[in-house]
C-alpha positions as semicolon CSV with decimal commas, in nm:
position;residue;x (nm);y (nm);z (nm)
1;X;14,654;14,658;-12,240
2;X;14,713;14,732;-11,870
3;X;14,496;14,778;-11,563
4;X;14,497;15,157;-11,508
5;X;14,429;15,299;-11,164
6;X;14,180;15,584;-11,158
7;X;13,968;15,461;-11,444
8;X;13,595;15,415;-11,385
9;X;13,323;15,224;-11,564
10;X;12,989;15,389;-11,626
11;X;12,694;15,180;-11,737
12;X;12,342;15,271;-11,831
13;X;12,038;15,231;-12,050
14;X;11,920;15,482;-12,310
15;X;11,548;15,514;-12,383
16;X;11,368;15,717;-12,645
17;X;11,043;15,903;-12,582
18;X;10,817;15,983;-12,877
19;X;10,563;16,263;-12,906
20;X;10,286;16,037;-12,769
21;X;10,505;15,954;-12,465
22;X;10,583;15,597;-12,577
23;X;10,914;15,485;-12,424
24;X;11,142;15,223;-12,579
25;X;11,507;15,122;-12,563
26;X;11,723;15,279;-12,834
27;X;11,978;15,088;-13,039
28;X;12,284;15,256;-13,192
29;X;12,297;15,566;-12,971
30;X;12,646;15,711;-12,977
31;X;12,790;15,785;-12,631
32;X;13,095;16,009;-12,667
33;X;13,340;16,150;-12,412
34;X;13,435;16,516;-12,463
35;X;13,750;16,481;-12,248
36;X;13,878;16,197;-12,465
37;X;13,760;16,241;-12,821
38;X;13,879;15,890;-12,909
39;X;13,642;15,728;-12,660
40;X;13,291;15,652;-12,783
41;X;13,060;15,353;-12,774
42;X;12,719;15,262;-12,914
43;X;12,420;15,117;-12,731
44;X;12,320;14,754;-12,783
45;X;11,979;14,639;-12,905
46;X;11,836;14,659;-12,553
47;X;11,962;15,017;-12,510
48;X;12,245;14,928;-12,272
49;X;12,595;15,073;-12,286
50;X;12,915;15,080;-12,086
51;X;13,203;15,322;-12,124
52;X;13,541;15,342;-11,952
53;X;13,607;15,693;-11,822
54;X;13,951;15,851;-11,821
55;X;14,145;15,997;-11,531
56;X;14,042;16,354;-11,614
57;X;13,714;16,415;-11,438
58;X;13,464;16,575;-11,448
59;X;13,379;16,463;-11,802
60;X;13,085;16,534;-12,029
61;X;12,917;16,250;-12,217
62;X;12,715;16,332;-12,529
63;X;12,429;16,103;-12,637
64;X;12,324;16,129;-13,002
65;X;12,115;15,927;-13,246
66;X;11,910;16,012;-13,552
67;X;11,548;16,103;-13,476
68;X;11,608;16,220;-13,117
69;X;11,747;16,532;-12,956
70;X;12,102;16,513;-12,827
71;X;12,155;16,511;-12,453
72;X;12,456;16,544;-12,226
73;X;12,555;16,400;-11,889
74;X;12,826;16,544;-11,663
75;X;13,001;16,280;-11,454
76;X;13,241;16,337;-11,163
77;X;13,452;16,104;-10,953
78;X;13,158;16,023;-10,730
79;X;12,955;15,915;-11,033
80;X;13,203;15,650;-11,149
81;X;13,072;15,291;-11,152
82;X;12,712;15,419;-11,137
83;X;12,418;15,292;-11,342
84;X;12,227;15,562;-11,531
85;X;11,898;15,577;-11,719
86;X;11,902;15,831;-12,002
87;X;11,588;15,955;-12,179
88;X;11,618;16,108;-12,525
89;X;11,321;16,296;-12,666
90;X;11,193;16,284;-13,022
91;X;11,308;16,567;-13,245
92;X;10,975;16,578;-13,427
93;X;10,951;16,952;-13,359
94;X;11,299;17,018;-13,491
95;X;11,431;17,054;-13,845
96;X;11,565;16,735;-13,993
97;X;11,933;16,654;-13,966
98;X;12,132;16,340;-14,040
99;X;12,386;16,170;-13,813
100;X;12,577;15,888;-13,980
101;X;12,760;15,607;-13,807
102;X;12,894;15,276;-13,931
103;X;12,695;14,992;-13,777
104;X;12,887;14,670;-13,738
105;X;12,695;14,373;-13,878
106;X;12,922;14,119;-13,711
107;X;13,107;14,111;-13,383
108;X;13,124;14,000;-13,020
109;X;12,857;14,165;-12,803
110;X;13,072;14,360;-12,560
111;X;12,818;14,392;-12,279
112;X;12,734;14,021;-12,261
113;X;12,896;13,809;-11,992
114;X;12,895;13,507;-12,221
115;X;13,091;13,496;-12,547
116;X;12,808;13,595;-12,782
117;X;12,880;13,648;-13,151
118;X;12,622;13,856;-13,337
119;X;12,539;13,814;-13,707
120;X;12,336;14,117;-13,814
121;X;12,122;14,195;-14,115
122;X;12,417;14,336;-14,308
123;X;12,605;14,010;-14,267
124;X;12,307;13,803;-14,379
125;X;12,286;14,010;-14,701
126;X;12,634;13,896;-14,801
127;X;12,503;13,560;-14,924
128;X;12,190;13,454;-15,109
129;X;12,070;13,342;-14,767
130;X;11,788;13,130;-14,902
131;X;11,744;12,935;-14,579
132;X;11,898;12,903;-14,237
133;X;12,162;12,652;-14,345
134;X;12,306;12,917;-14,580
135;X;12,299;13,196;-14,320
136;X;12,633;13,084;-14,171
137;X;12,840;13,100;-14,490
138;X;13,030;13,412;-14,378
139;X;13,082;13,282;-14,025
140;X;13,375;13,078;-13,890
141;X;13,223;12,959;-13,561
142;X;12,943;12,746;-13,706
143;X;13,003;12,479;-13,971
144;X;12,722;12,348;-14,191
145;X;12,785;11,997;-14,326
146;X;12,608;11,772;-14,575
147;X;12,502;11,457;-14,389
148;X;12,489;11,221;-14,689
149;X;12,508;11,216;-15,067
150;X;12,143;11,136;-15,146
151;X;11,904;11,333;-14,920
152;X;12,052;11,684;-14,942
153;X;12,013;11,722;-14,563
154;X;12,244;11,957;-14,375
155;X;12,337;11,990;-14,009
156;X;12,523;12,253;-13,816
157;X;12,830;12,179;-13,605
158;X;12,986;12,379;-13,322
159;X;13,319;12,287;-13,167
160;X;13,323;11,981;-13,395
161;X;13,013;11,838;-13,230
162;X;12,687;11,742;-13,401
163;X;12,415;12,005;-13,414
164;X;12,198;11,816;-13,163
165;X;12,437;11,935;-12,892
166;X;12,377;12,299;-12,987
167;X;12,056;12,448;-12,853
168;X;11,872;12,634;-13,131
169;X;11,612;12,889;-13,024
170;X;11,370;13,115;-13,205
171;X;11,366;13,433;-12,996
172;X;11,447;13,233;-12,681
173;X;11,185;12,967;-12,759
174;X;11,317;12,611;-12,823
175;X;11,332;12,543;-13,197
176;X;11,440;12,251;-13,417
177;X;11,420;11,990;-13,146
178;X;11,333;11,623;-13,192
179;X;11,207;11,520;-13,536
180;X;11,270;11,866;-13,676
181;X;11,644;11,856;-13,606
182;X;11,731;11,632;-13,904
183;X;11,589;11,840;-14,189
184;X;11,473;12,164;-14,023
185;X;11,761;12,390;-14,133
186;X;11,602;12,426;-14,476
187;X;11,262;12,524;-14,338
188;X;11,336;12,880;-14,220
189;X;11,411;13,139;-14,492
190;X;11,712;13,357;-14,422
191;X;11,528;13,674;-14,529
192;X;11,294;13,634;-14,231
193;X;11,588;13,656;-13,991
194;X;11,689;13,993;-13,845
195;X;11,992;13,871;-13,651
196;X;12,156;13,558;-13,512
197;X;12,334;13,534;-13,178
198;X;12,585;13,250;-13,136
199;X;12,682;13,165;-12,778
200;X;12,978;12,936;-12,721
201;X;12,974;12,704;-12,422
202;X;12,680;12,622;-12,199
203;X;12,423;12,901;-12,195
204;X;12,231;13,047;-11,903
205;X;12,013;12,813;-11,697
206;X;11,707;13,020;-11,797
207;X;11,727;12,879;-12,151
208;X;11,708;12,514;-12,047
209;X;11,924;12,209;-11,995
210;X;12,013;12,111;-12,354
211;X;12,289;12,364;-12,426
212;X;12,591;12,131;-12,427
213;X;12,822;12,286;-12,689
214;X;12,657;12,620;-12,752
215;X;12,340;12,808;-12,828
216;X;12,210;12,972;-13,147
217;X;11,929;13,224;-13,104
218;X;11,739;13,346;-13,410
219;X;11,572;13,686;-13,402
220;X;11,302;13,734;-13,663
221;X;11,200;14,070;-13,800
222;X;10,973;14,259;-13,562
223;X;10,622;14,371;-13,663
224;X;10,672;14,721;-13,522
225;X;10,999;14,786;-13,712
226;X;10,988;14,574;-14,028
227;X;10,913;14,705;-14,375
228;X;10,561;14,758;-14,504
229;X;10,650;14,516;-14,784
230;X;10,967;14,321;-14,859
231;X;11,005;14,081;-15,153
232;X;11,305;13,866;-15,244
233;X;11,317;13,654;-15,560
234;X;11,604;13,416;-15,638
235;X;11,707;13,173;-15,911
236;X;12,015;12,958;-15,982
237;X;12,160;12,779;-16,282
238;X;12,087;12,446;-16,110
239;X;11,713;12,504;-16,140
240;X;11,640;12,634;-15,794
241;X;11,379;12,909;-15,762
242;X;11,254;13,093;-15,459
243;X;11,037;13,383;-15,350
244;X;11,013;13,532;-15,001
245;X;10,800;13,815;-14,874
246;X;10,714;13,976;-14,546
247;X;10,554;14,292;-14,418
248;X;10,423;14,453;-14,104
249;X;10,174;14,719;-14,000
250;X;10,007;14,867;-13,695
251;X;9,664;14,757;-13,577
252;X;9,551;15,035;-13,349
253;X;9,787;15,210;-13,110
254;X;9,920;14,911;-12,918
255;X;9,909;14,618;-13,160
256;X;10,136;14,538;-13,456
257;X;10,128;14,236;-13,684
258;X;10,372;14,086;-13,931
259;X;10,329;13,821;-14,198
260;X;10,597;13,605;-14,362
261;X;10,557;13,379;-14,666
262;X;10,798;13,159;-14,859
263;X;10,782;12,929;-15,161
264;X;11,075;12,749;-15,321
265;X;11,150;12,457;-15,544
266;X;11,437;12,263;-15,695
267;X;11,347;12,169;-16,051
268;X;11,678;12,085;-16,216
269;X;11,817;11,732;-16,220
270;X;12,195;11,762;-16,197
271;X;12,472;11,507;-16,162
272;X;12,802;11,692;-16,196
273;X;13,010;11,427;-16,018
274;X;12,880;11,163;-16,264
275;X;12,781;10,896;-16,014
276;X;12,427;10,847;-16,148
277;X;12,266;11,014;-15,844
278;X;12,111;11,359;-15,812
279;X;12,359;11,596;-15,650
280;X;12,069;11,800;-15,512
281;X;11,724;11,646;-15,453
282;X;11,424;11,780;-15,638
283;X;11,159;11,924;-15,414
284;X;10,944;12,207;-15,289
285;X;10,896;12,403;-14,967
286;X;10,605;12,621;-14,856
287;X;10,629;12,820;-14,531
288;X;10,408;13,076;-14,358
289;X;10,439;13,266;-14,031
290;X;10,216;13,528;-13,873
291;X;10,310;13,713;-13,557
292;X;10,153;13,981;-13,337
293;X;10,298;14,211;-13,074
294;X;10,129;14,417;-12,804
295;X;10,297;14,699;-12,615
296;X;10,122;14,846;-12,313
297;X;10,247;15,046;-12,020
298;X;10,277;14,751;-11,784
299;X;10,241;14,455;-12,016
300;X;10,403;14,336;-12,337
301;X;10,303;14,032;-12,540
302;X;10,400;13,848;-12,857
303;X;10,221;13,558;-13,019
304;X;10,224;13,383;-13,350
305;X;10,188;13,070;-13,560
306;X;10,455;12,909;-13,779
307;X;10,395;12,633;-14,035
308;X;10,571;12,470;-14,328
309;X;10,549;12,178;-14,570
310;X;10,852;12,028;-14,742
311;X;10,893;11,743;-14,987
312;X;11,226;11,627;-15,133
313;X;11,295;11,356;-15,390
314;X;11,653;11,236;-15,435
315;X;11,834;10,923;-15,540
316;X;11,920;10,790;-15,883
317;X;11,853;11,001;-16,192
318;X;11,497;10,960;-16,312
319;X;11,362;10,828;-15,982
320;X;10,999;10,916;-15,907
321;X;10,823;10,799;-15,587
322;X;10,521;10,652;-15,768
323;X;10,706;10,514;-16,069
324;X;11,054;10,414;-15,956
325;X;11,125;10,135;-16,208
326;X;11,354;9,963;-15,959
327;X;11,570;10,273;-15,904
328;X;11,714;10,371;-15,567
329;X;11,528;10,671;-15,435
330;X;11,497;10,903;-15,137
331;X;11,168;11,072;-15,052
332;X;11,141;11,298;-14,746
333;X;10,819;11,469;-14,643
334;X;10,790;11,705;-14,344
335;X;10,483;11,879;-14,203
336;X;10,509;12,128;-13,919
337;X;10,292;12,370;-13,723
338;X;10,360;12,543;-13,395
339;X;10,209;12,828;-13,197
340;X;10,414;13,045;-12,964
341;X;10,355;13,329;-12,722
342;X;10,551;13,546;-12,479
343;X;10,402;13,774;-12,216
344;X;10,584;14,018;-11,989
345;X;10,455;14,208;-11,689
346;X;10,620;14,515;-11,533
347;X;10,574;14,649;-11,180
348;X;10,478;15,018;-11,152
349;X;10,677;15,093;-10,836
350;X;10,955;14,841;-10,895
351;X;11,114;14,913;-11,234
352;X;11,377;14,642;-11,194
353;X;11,126;14,365;-11,138
354;X;10,934;14,180;-11,408
355;X;10,768;13,849;-11,484
356;X;10,787;13,681;-11,824
357;X;10,617;13,366;-11,947
358;X;10,704;13,177;-12,266
359;X;10,468;12,923;-12,425
360;X;10,508;12,689;-12,722
361;X;10,303;12,404;-12,873
362;X;10,432;12,206;-13,173
363;X;10,323;11,923;-13,399
364;X;10,565;11,759;-13,645
365;X;10,541;11,475;-13,895
366;X;10,846;11,341;-14,081
367;X;10,837;11,051;-14,325
368;X;11,154;10,938;-14,502
369;X;11,226;10,667;-14,757
370;X;11,588;10,560;-14,824
371;X;11,584;10,285;-15,086
372;X;11,397;9,997;-14,921
373;X;11,410;10,149;-14,572
374;X;11,110;10,343;-14,445
375;X;11,099;10,585;-14,151
376;X;10,782;10,737;-14,008
377;X;10,774;10,977;-13,718
378;X;10,534;11,209;-13,541
379;X;10,589;11,439;-13,247
380;X;10,375;11,651;-13,017
381;X;10,564;11,892;-12,795
382;X;10,463;12,143;-12,529
383;X;10,682;12,396;-12,348
384;X;10,630;12,665;-12,084
385;X;10,889;12,876;-11,904
386;X;10,804;13,133;-11,634
387;X;11,080;13,378;-11,536
388;X;11,103;13,635;-11,256
389;X;11,363;13,914;-11,277
390;X;11,457;14,122;-10,975
391;X;11,738;14,279;-10,777
392;X;11,882;14,240;-10,427
393;X;11,931;14,587;-10,286
394;X;12,061;14,752;-10,603
395;X;12,125;14,671;-10,967
396;X;12,471;14,534;-10,890
397;X;12,296;14,223;-10,757
398;X;12,038;14,075;-10,995
399;X;11,845;13,752;-10,968
400;X;11,642;13,543;-11,211
401;X;11,433;13,251;-11,096
402;X;11,164;13,045;-11,256
403;X;10,987;12,722;-11,338
404;X;10,968;12,529;-11,665
405;X;10,789;12,227;-11,803
406;X;10,857;12,021;-12,117
407;X;10,621;11,757;-12,260
408;X;10,712;11,535;-12,555
409;X;10,510;11,258;-12,720
410;X;10,722;11,112;-13,001
411;X;10,691;10,801;-13,215
412;X;10,976;10,680;-13,435
413;X;10,923;10,379;-13,661
414;X;11,200;10,233;-13,877
415;X;11,077;9,944;-14,092
416;X;10,919;9,712;-13,831
417;X;11,102;9,865;-13,533
418;X;10,888;10,107;-13,328
419;X;11,036;10,338;-13,062
420;X;10,761;10,534;-12,882
421;X;10,856;10,778;-12,610
422;X;10,672;11,013;-12,377
423;X;10,872;11,267;-12,178
424;X;10,764;11,510;-11,912
425;X;11,029;11,727;-11,754
426;X;10,938;11,974;-11,478
427;X;11,224;12,204;-11,385
428;X;11,325;12,493;-11,160
429;X;11,616;12,733;-11,189
430;X;11,783;13,024;-11,020
431;X;12,053;13,263;-11,135
432;X;12,248;13,536;-10,956
433;X;12,441;13,810;-11,140
434;X;12,698;14,029;-10,970
435;X;12,804;14,345;-11,155
436;X;13,118;14,512;-11,022
437;X;13,346;14,781;-11,155
438;X;13,532;14,548;-11,385
439;X;13,402;14,200;-11,309
440;X;13,059;14,056;-11,385
441;X;12,978;13,705;-11,270
442;X;12,677;13,481;-11,325
443;X;12,613;13,177;-11,106
444;X;12,321;12,957;-11,204
445;X;12,170;12,623;-11,109
446;X;11,875;12,437;-11,249
447;X;11,724;12,105;-11,154
448;X;11,502;11,899;-11,384
449;X;11,321;11,575;-11,319
450;X;11,307;11,359;-11,631
451;X;11,052;11,080;-11,611
452;X;11,288;10,843;-11,798
453;X;11,630;10,950;-11,668
454;X;11,554;11,083;-11,320
455;X;11,676;11,403;-11,158
456;X;11,935;11,604;-11,348
457;X;12,127;11,902;-11,205
458;X;12,274;12,163;-11,439
459;X;12,514;12,405;-11,265
460;X;12,650;12,692;-11,476
461;X;12,917;12,956;-11,404
462;X;13,005;13,248;-11,632
463;X;13,229;13,549;-11,582
464;X;13,361;13,854;-11,764
465;X;13,655;14,066;-11,654
466;X;13,712;14,404;-11,820
467;X;14,089;14,447;-11,805
468;X;14,062;14,792;-11,962
469;X;13,841;14,962;-12,218
470;X;13,998;14,754;-12,496
471;X;14,042;14,407;-12,347
472;X;13,779;14,163;-12,212
473;X;13,835;13,817;-12,066
474;X;13,546;13,569;-12,035
475;X;13,520;13,221;-11,889
476;X;13,241;12,964;-11,859
477;X;13,175;12,618;-11,719
478;X;12,863;12,408;-11,695
479;X;12,678;12,081;-11,732
480;X;12,412;11,991;-11,988
481;X;12,209;11,685;-12,082
482;X;11,962;11,569;-12,345
483;X;11,748;11,270;-12,430
484;X;11,889;11,112;-12,749
485;X;11,655;11,042;-13,039
486;X;11,830;10,733;-13,168
487;X;11,683;10,715;-13,519
488;X;11,613;11,074;-13,622
489;X;11,946;11,197;-13,483
490;X;12,122;10,956;-13,719
491;X;11,871;10,920;-14,002
492;X;12,128;11,000;-14,272
493;X;12,291;10,665;-14,185
494;X;11,999;10,495;-14,360
495;X;12,187;10,582;-14,680
496;X;12,406;10,274;-14,637
497;X;12,353;9,899;-14,662
498;X;12,482;9,836;-14,310
499;X;12,250;9,698;-14,044
500;X;12,171;9,904;-13,736
501;X;12,256;9,747;-13,400
502;X;12,101;9,959;-13,123
503;X;12,178;9,922;-12,753
504;X;11,840;9,843;-12,586
505;X;11,923;10,061;-12,281
506;X;12,023;10,397;-12,427
507;X;12,090;10,649;-12,149
508;X;12,071;11,029;-12,137
509;X;12,363;11,214;-12,294
510;X;12,552;11,421;-12,035
511;X;12,847;11,655;-12,085
512;X;13,057;11,918;-11,911
513;X;13,178;12,219;-12,107
514;X;13,440;12,469;-11,993
515;X;13,641;12,735;-12,168
516;X;13,705;13,103;-12,216
517;X;13,789;13,383;-12,457
518;X;13,996;13,700;-12,491
519;X;13,865;13,987;-12,704
520;X;14,107;14,272;-12,773
521;X;14,002;14,595;-12,947
522;X;14,268;14,816;-13,100
523;X;14,314;15,096;-13,353
524;X;14,408;15,016;-13,709
525;X;14,467;15,331;-13,915
526;X;14,250;15,516;-13,658
527;X;13,966;15,270;-13,714
528;X;13,833;15,012;-13,469
529;X;13,970;14,661;-13,515
530;X;13,969;14,356;-13,290
531;X;14,112;14,012;-13,239
532;X;13,957;13,729;-13,038
533;X;14,088;13,399;-12,904
534;X;13,865;13,127;-12,762
535;X;13,915;12,773;-12,637
536;X;13,649;12,526;-12,518
537;X;13,669;12,170;-12,388
538;X;13,365;11,941;-12,387
539;X;13,384;11,617;-12,189
540;X;13,104;11,361;-12,209
541;X;12,994;11,157;-11,909
542;X;12,773;10,962;-12,146
543;X;12,707;10,987;-12,518
544;X;12,523;10,799;-12,787
545;X;12,821;10,680;-12,991
546;X;12,784;10,572;-13,355
547;X;13,059;10,317;-13,416
548;X;13,133;10,240;-13,783
549;X;13,472;10,086;-13,711
550;X;13,386;9,751;-13,548
551;X;13,304;9,575;-13,875
552;X;13,182;9,646;-14,230
553;X;12,835;9,495;-14,199
554;X;12,689;9,682;-13,902
555;X;12,650;10,025;-13,744
556;X;12,659;10,016;-13,366
557;X;12,464;10,279;-13,170
558;X;12,588;10,239;-12,814
559;X;12,627;10,410;-12,481
560;X;12,973;10,554;-12,431
561;X;13,245;10,323;-12,301
562;X;13,567;10,505;-12,221
563;X;13,624;10,870;-12,305
564;X;13,466;11,115;-12,547
565;X;13,573;11,477;-12,575
566;X;13,607;11,781;-12,797
567;X;13,876;12,051;-12,790
568;X;13,805;12,362;-12,995
569;X;14,040;12,656;-13,050
570;X;13,964;12,957;-13,268
571;X;14,132;13,290;-13,339
572;X;13,962;13,561;-13,543
573;X;14,095;13,898;-13,660
574;X;13,880;14,184;-13,793
575;X;14,056;14,466;-13,976
576;X;13,897;14,777;-14,131
577;X;14,145;14,823;-14,416
578;X;13,951;15,125;-14,548
579;X;13,645;15,311;-14,425
580;X;13,416;15,077;-14,619
581;X;13,648;14,779;-14,665
582;X;13,659;14,515;-14,389
583;X;13,864;14,196;-14,369
584;X;13,798;13,906;-14,131
585;X;14,049;13,624;-14,095
586;X;13,996;13,317;-13,879
587;X;14,164;12,988;-13,798
588;X;14,001;12,695;-13,616
589;X;14,150;12,376;-13,474
590;X;13,931;12,082;-13,368
591;X;14,032;11,773;-13,171
592;X;13,720;11,553;-13,142
593;X;13,774;11,196;-13,023
594;X;13,584;10,902;-12,883
595;X;13,606;10,525;-12,858
596;X;13,556;10,378;-13,206
597;X;13,641;10,019;-13,292
598;X;13,789;9,964;-12,946
599;X;14,034;10,257;-12,950
600;X;14,035;10,638;-12,923
601;X;14,001;10,789;-13,270
602;X;13,908;11,120;-13,428
603;X;13,540;11,157;-13,518
604;X;13,485;11,094;-13,889
605;X;13,424;11,380;-14,137
606;X;13,548;11,646;-13,891
607;X;13,832;11,853;-14,044
608;X;14,098;11,912;-13,780
609;X;14,176;12,254;-13,921
610;X;13,987;12,526;-14,104
611;X;14,104;12,859;-14,240
612;X;13,866;13,141;-14,323
613;X;13,883;13,487;-14,481
614;X;13,600;13,726;-14,562
615;X;13,639;14,044;-14,768
616;X;13,358;14,300;-14,767
617;X;13,360;14,633;-14,953
618;X;13,087;14,893;-14,991
619;X;13,124;15,201;-15,210
620;X;13,100;15,544;-15,047
621;X;12,759;15,612;-15,203
622;X;12,639;15,273;-15,072
623;X;12,519;15,175;-15,418
624;X;12,751;14,876;-15,463
625;X;12,842;14,597;-15,221
626;X;13,110;14,336;-15,287
627;X;13,168;14,029;-15,071
628;X;13,388;13,720;-15,095
629;X;13,445;13,434;-14,850
630;X;13,719;13,174;-14,883
631;X;13,726;12,870;-14,653
632;X;13,999;12,608;-14,660
633;X;13,909;12,278;-14,495
634;X;14,181;12,051;-14,363
635;X;14,204;11,674;-14,365
636;X;13,957;11,458;-14,175
637;X;13,940;11,091;-14,084
638;X;13,709;10,874;-14,297
639;X;13,560;10,543;-14,191
640;X;13,696;10,241;-14,371
641;X;13,470;10,082;-14,635
642;X;13,460;9,751;-14,822
643;X;13,433;9,769;-15,200
644;X;13,408;9,392;-15,257
645;X;13,500;9,079;-15,059
646;X;13,853;9,141;-14,935
647;X;13,883;9,481;-15,105
648;X;13,906;9,735;-14,824
649;X;13,982;10,106;-14,846
650;X;14,337;10,193;-14,744
651;X;14,333;10,573;-14,782
652;X;14,091;10,673;-14,507
653;X;14,171;11,042;-14,495
654;X;14,010;11,325;-14,688
655;X;14,200;11,587;-14,886
656;X;14,251;11,955;-14,814
657;X;14,014;12,161;-15,028
658;X;13,903;12,524;-15,073
659;X;13,553;12,671;-15,097
660;X;13,500;13,020;-15,243
661;X;13,170;13,211;-15,243
662;X;13,122;13,566;-15,370
663;X;12,841;13,813;-15,431
664;X;12,788;14,158;-15,584
665;X;12,487;14,371;-15,486
666;X;12,364;14,690;-15,653
667;X;12,128;14,916;-15,457
668;X;11,894;15,135;-15,660
669;X;11,627;15,311;-15,456
670;X;11,389;15,049;-15,324
671;X;11,554;14,779;-15,532
672;X;11,854;14,554;-15,466
673;X;11,992;14,348;-15,752
674;X;12,244;14,077;-15,665
675;X;12,443;13,811;-15,846
676;X;12,677;13,559;-15,690
677;X;12,855;13,230;-15,709
678;X;12,905;12,934;-15,476
679;X;13,195;12,689;-15,483
680;X;13,377;12,907;-15,734
681;X;13,686;12,687;-15,695
682;X;13,475;12,410;-15,858
683;X;13,597;12,147;-15,612
684;X;13,385;11,828;-15,613
685;X;13,409;11,498;-15,430
686;X;13,407;11,229;-15,698
687;X;13,368;10,921;-15,475
688;X;13,096;11,030;-15,233
689;X;12,892;10,713;-15,297
690;X;13,054;10,373;-15,256
691;X;12,930;10,114;-15,511
692;X;12,685;10,359;-15,669
693;X;12,618;10,108;-15,947
694;X;12,457;9,865;-15,697
695;X;12,262;10,079;-15,447
696;X;12,066;9,778;-15,317
697;X;12,383;9,571;-15,278
698;X;12,573;9,494;-14,959
699;X;12,854;9,748;-15,019
700;X;12,650;10,061;-15,088
701;X;12,743;10,360;-14,867
702;X;12,643;10,724;-14,933
703;X;12,752;10,861;-14,595
704;X;13,124;10,911;-14,667
705;X;13,076;11,278;-14,760
706;X;13,342;11,539;-14,678
707;X;13,331;11,789;-14,968
708;X;13,081;11,949;-15,212
709;X;12,893;11,717;-15,446
710;X;12,853;11,972;-15,724
711;X;13,066;12,240;-15,888
712;X;13,019;12,609;-15,952
713;X;12,670;12,742;-15,886
714;X;12,575;13,086;-16,015
715;X;12,264;13,264;-15,888
716;X;12,090;13,597;-15,924
717;X;11,812;13,771;-15,739
718;X;11,627;14,089;-15,665
719;X;11,500;14,248;-15,344
720;X;11,227;14,511;-15,327
721;X;11,109;14,694;-15,019
722;X;10,860;14,961;-14,921
723;X;10,924;15,123;-14,585
724;X;10,663;15,281;-14,363
725;X;10,634;15,657;-14,385
726;X;10,802;15,828;-14,093
727;X;10,583;16,055;-13,885
């Protein structure tokens, strides 16, 4: 807990060399101090590590990981604060031995300057994880909310702000932008995902200008390390069925390829809250992805193609798009294809210099019918980002510079209103990283010229101070902006009879975000535990405000007048009660306000408080896994509604309610069998749709949703995998 004189910080990277002299970074290498048996760390996914040395020097560090020969490094006082590169050699010539270590599937990445929360494969297994929207069920930082009571669409929220303010990336390539943002969460199967990194606050300038509240990066399974075959089949009592499969194999010595396929459907018509509307839309989804990777001595490359088709049919019971018989219906159809590539070049005589280029081309069509209202949209998007990495003198001073270009051609048509838009945004950025003994700072600046909104500067500042080997302090501040997509960003508001009144001169959304976190590690019954505190404040210079409070007949989509801000505080505690029994407890407070109806009010459908607890237990033989997550959502403000002339809602506040999910998994050889339940507390919102009996009337409103629309859901599934033979 204190700053101790005489301590030193040693950092490095651990690589593994195979029999054919292929060199790659090693994840999960244990670095242990022999002087202090309690001090040991594990390398991150990129092979990096940092360890705080004690006062007693010289010390011997031992590097060990399964599949490679152990190695040692003797460090003296003169070696403190140095940066080392360690090579471990394959133990293919040695007799087999097993080294076991517990790999954390959730936690704050200790080596990152930014506050980055990692959700690993083990965490994703804790839920059915049928698509991306269900991959955050055991996470307290990201909320996933239902946008309305008829379309089944979901959106993420960070810091109480809409998901459009969170930059979502697929392996550092922009993902779910524009038309895809409204319904895209259901398009990516969770079984394809290897890990998720959640960054709070504005991200690095390298990743672009749209990170206003945070950044979510999705890492898919890699062709060179994924299973030969993986199959997941799922079914629920509501009539939902799904099958996912993926596999990878080598093509020659330097190429690997991986394929991913998904098919799902919702076939059961349920109405548990008895309002005459489907609680979950019927529909189907087909997705396919193929990716390739190339690994040479001085060049690395990845490329692939991703496509999906989705069709959903919601609305009143019995509604069919081609035979609606006067019923209120919702029909959403999405078509998507994109190609992506990343290339990296290394310099033979300059190991700390590299050039990387990221490319992406996307085409998206989204058509949506809400009752009598018709939306049609199409989007063509291009993206390129070129990045140079280098050092100034030594590795304590790193630089990243580059150029980017974004092109967007989007058409949005709502009934007879057409909003076409073409964007081209050239940009340049630079970033300097200083790495000291205990402090690491990142100073970045990017400038982008937007053809519609002019020049935009995005300064960013991040820092991490290592107080001691157990306590880290981080801070961040930065500016972000985005071009609002007036209709698709708010398309769920078509599920109401109100008229849309749109400001004809919508401006770019601009915000400043600042905050910080404390992460404290400690021993709990001789096992590693930690507690984290974080606070972030987001202040908007301009925002597209949706005002439902001016009157009952209209929705006003306006530029911000006055203030708009978000305050987010979260504390999270992780305790290893037993060797294989972990408990995570979290509490979150959100203060999100803007000018609604002429006065500062809390944003609607944002619970001010949320409590969270996750229990995870795995038997010693690793054959059984038990997981349960309880979330308690606090009260939130609701917009006032009119039931009939003169009859206005008086109770405009939601209730406190719990949500309990649980799952049991049995592992038997290559097979995993799992069964689970969602919303086991059986809490349902009974009045999600206002005037459901007259959906084409002037009082209909299906956007006042703050709780689940259906009760207990029970599901079961099976996973099967064939791994590659080890050589």
